[in-house]
Steps between C-alpha positions, in 0.01 A plus 500: 500500500860616468659606829820654360585771751786736433781514754587856402267674752647291783852590396403866458394503867759264649819664369416851630360372827806287566728793409312737731474257790860389503635843413309671777623237750861568393460877511332492840769269634779724375345809653381324818141602430240301687128560478214253526167643405306252714705490821668843527306819591372691197763734358409669169863582411616138540195371317567731205866393490396133508240536225717741296804272488285200411314700232816638337662156494179345364498755215869430426410129496227565245738685272769231530251216458356657185845560358608137551173357373521724192867403451418131538211509256694706245803265516275194462322666204836567333595134544175386349534729200863410436424122469 
């Protein structure tokens, strides 16, 4: 049985997640925003800010990841057809 698994789904998750995680850490550091869901008291406003920043950066990561994967595949296809 052939076990050829595509790496594309892993990359489609990893690039946006890494972008959102690191980007939110940088943004929260710049604005001195600190909120830990598990140790701080529940605050809906801080929770929404935390989830919102991560969500927006994740979405931006999806767009950027798709653009670069599409650019990479189109440039490799052009190289294959030109040979």
